[in-house]
C-alpha positions as CSV (number, residue, x, y, z in Angstrom):
1,M,0.0,0.0,0.0
2,A,1.2,3.5,-0.8
3,V,0.9,6.7,1.2
4,P,-2.8,7.8,1.2
5,K,-3.4,10.9,-0.9
6,V,-4.6,13.8,1.3
7,D,-5.4,17.4,0.7
8,G,-3.5,20.2,2.4
9,Q,-6.5,21.4,4.3
10,F,-6.8,17.9,5.9
11,I,-3.1,18.0,6.9
12,A,-3.8,21.3,8.7
13,E,-6.9,19.7,10.3
14,A,-4.7,16.7,11.3
15,I,-2.3,19.0,13.0
16,K,-5.2,20.6,15.0
17,Y,-6.5,17.1,15.9
18,I,-3.0,16.0,17.1
19,D,-2.7,19.2,19.1
20,E,-6.0,18.4,20.8
21,N,-5.5,14.6,21.2
22,G,-1.8,14.1,21.3
23,V,0.2,11.3,19.6
24,P,0.0,7.8,20.9
25,W,3.5,6.7,22.1
26,H,3.7,3.9,19.4
27,N,3.1,6.5,16.7
28,M,6.0,8.8,17.8
29,S,8.5,9.4,15.1
30,T,12.1,8.2,15.6
31,K,13.5,9.5,12.3
32,Y,11.7,12.5,10.8
33,E,9.6,15.4,12.0
34,L,7.1,17.6,10.1
35,V,7.9,21.2,11.2
36,W,4.6,23.2,11.3
37,E,4.1,26.9,10.7
38,N,4.3,27.6,14.5
39,G,7.6,25.6,14.9
40,N,6.0,22.6,16.5
41,T,7.0,19.2,15.2
42,Y,4.8,16.2,14.4
43,P,5.4,12.6,13.3
44,P,4.9,12.6,9.5
45,K,3.4,9.1,9.2
46,Y,0.9,9.9,11.9
47,V,0.0,13.3,10.4
48,I,-0.8,11.5,7.1
49,A,-2.8,8.8,8.9
50,V,-4.9,11.3,10.8
51,A,-5.4,13.5,7.6
52,N,-6.5,10.3,5.8
53,H,-8.9,9.6,8.6
54,L,-10.4,13.1,8.5
55,Q,-10.6,13.3,4.7
56,N,-11.6,9.7,3.8
57,G,-13.0,8.2,7.1
58,A,-10.2,5.5,7.1
59,E,-8.9,4.1,10.4
60,I,-5.8,5.9,11.8
61,D,-3.3,3.4,10.6
62,V,0.4,4.0,9.7
63,S,1.2,0.4,8.8
64,G,0.8,0.7,5.0
65,Y,3.8,2.9,4.3
66,N,7.2,3.7,5.8
67,A,8.8,6.8,7.2
68,V,10.7,7.6,4.1
69,E,7.6,7.4,1.9
70,A,5.8,9.7,4.3
71,K,8.7,12.2,4.4
72,N,8.9,12.2,0.5
73,Y,5.2,12.7,0.2
74,L,5.1,15.7,2.5
75,T,8.3,17.1,1.1
76,A,6.8,16.9,-2.4
77,K,3.9,18.9,-1.1
78,E,6.4,21.5,0.1
79,Y,6.1,20.8,3.9
80,E,9.3,21.1,5.9
81,I,10.7,17.8,7.2
82,Q,13.7,17.6,9.5
83,I,15.7,14.6,10.6
84,K,15.1,13.8,14.3
85,Q,18.5,13.4,16.0
86,T,17.5,12.9,19.6
87,K,19.4,10.2,21.4
88,Y,18.7,8.8,24.8
89,E,20.7,6.7,27.2
90,I,19.2,4.0,29.5
91,T,21.3,2.6,32.4
92,I,20.3,-0.6,34.1
93,T,22.0,-1.5,37.3
94,S,21.2,-3.9,40.1
95,E,19.9,-0.9,42.1
96,S,18.0,1.1,39.5
97,V,16.9,1.8,36.0
98,T,17.4,5.4,34.8
99,S,16.9,7.0,31.4
100,T,17.7,10.4,29.9
101,D,14.2,10.1,28.2
102,D,11.7,11.3,30.8
103,S,8.8,9.4,29.1
104,F,10.6,6.0,29.8
105,T,9.8,4.5,33.1
106,M,9.6,0.9,34.4
107,D,5.8,1.5,34.5
108,N,5.9,2.4,30.8
109,I,8.8,0.2,29.6
110,S,7.2,-0.3,26.2
111,A,7.9,3.4,25.5
112,G,11.3,2.3,24.5
113,D,10.0,0.1,21.7
114,V,9.9,3.0,19.3
115,F,13.7,3.6,19.6
116,K,16.5,1.8,17.9
117,P,19.4,0.8,20.1
118,L,22.7,2.2,19.0
119,D,24.9,0.4,21.5
120,A,24.6,-1.9,24.4
121,S,27.2,-3.2,26.8
122,F,27.5,-4.9,30.2
123,V,29.8,-3.4,32.9
124,S,30.8,-5.9,35.5
125,A,31.4,-5.0,39.2
126,D,35.1,-4.6,38.5
127,G,34.5,-2.2,35.7
128,T,35.1,-4.6,32.8
129,V,33.0,-3.7,29.8
130,I,31.5,-6.6,27.9
131,K,30.2,-6.1,24.4
132,R,27.9,-8.4,22.5
133,K,29.7,-11.1,20.4
134,Y,27.7,-11.1,17.2
135,G,27.1,-14.4,15.4
136,K,27.4,-14.8,11.7
137,G,24.9,-12.6,9.9
138,E,24.2,-10.6,13.1
139,K,25.3,-7.0,12.4
140,R,23.1,-4.6,14.3
141,N,21.8,-3.8,17.7
142,T,18.1,-4.5,18.4
143,N,15.9,-4.4,21.5
144,Q,17.2,-8.0,22.1
145,T,20.9,-7.0,22.3
146,L,20.9,-6.5,26.1
147,P,19.2,-9.8,27.0
148,R,21.6,-11.6,24.5
149,I,24.6,-10.0,26.3
150,A,23.3,-11.3,29.6
151,F,22.9,-14.8,28.2
152,Q,26.3,-14.6,26.6
153,I,27.9,-13.7,30.0
154,Y,26.1,-16.5,31.8
155,E,26.0,-19.1,29.0
156,K,28.4,-21.6,30.7
157,Q,26.4,-21.4,33.9
158,I,23.1,-21.9,32.1
159,A,24.5,-24.8,30.1
160,A,25.6,-26.4,33.3
161,L,22.1,-26.3,34.8
162,P,20.2,-29.6,35.4
163,V,17.5,-30.4,32.8
164,E,14.7,-29.6,35.3
165,E,16.1,-26.1,35.9
166,K,16.7,-25.5,32.2
167,E,13.0,-26.3,31.6
168,Q,12.0,-23.7,34.2
169,F,14.4,-21.1,32.9
170,P,12.6,-17.8,32.1
171,I,12.3,-16.9,28.4
172,L,10.9,-14.0,26.6
173,E,7.7,-14.8,24.7
174,E,6.3,-12.4,22.2
175,D,2.8,-11.2,22.9
176,L,0.8,-12.7,20.1
177,E,-2.4,-10.8,20.8
C-alpha cells in the first residue's frame, strides 16, 4: 500500500487534531519530524494517517507505508521535514533503571519500543565492559541485544544447569495478541 493521498486542508486539520488529542507513544517518530508553521513538530506518518482519517474516514493506521515514503510525500507537497536526531541513554544496574528520556519508566517500559538501540554493553562490578559477540549474519543492535549480552555472559552457567532447571528457565515470549 502507498501513502494515502490527502489534501493540504486535511493536513492542517490533522495538526489541529493532534494538538488536541496528542500522539500515541507507538506513533511517535524516531527518524523524521514535520515542522509546522508555529515551529511545533509532528510525526509525518501519523499526520498523514490522521489526515486520511479526517478526509476519507479511514482508520488511523500507519502500517501501509514507511517513514521515508511519508517524508517524501510531505516534502513533495512543500512541507518542511527535518531529521530527528534525539538520542537517549538508559542505564540498568542492580539498584535502579534510569533514562535520559523522561517518558521512559519501568511502569511504561514499552515506550522504549519505538527507539533503535545504537549500542549496548554490560559493565561488571570490577568495571570490565563486555560487548555483544555477534554471530554470523548478526550485524546490528536491536531491543534483544541486552538480553543476549546477559545470556552470553552466563552461557556456561546456564548450560551447566540440570535439565529440570533449564526447563524452568525464564524466556521472553512475544505477545501474540
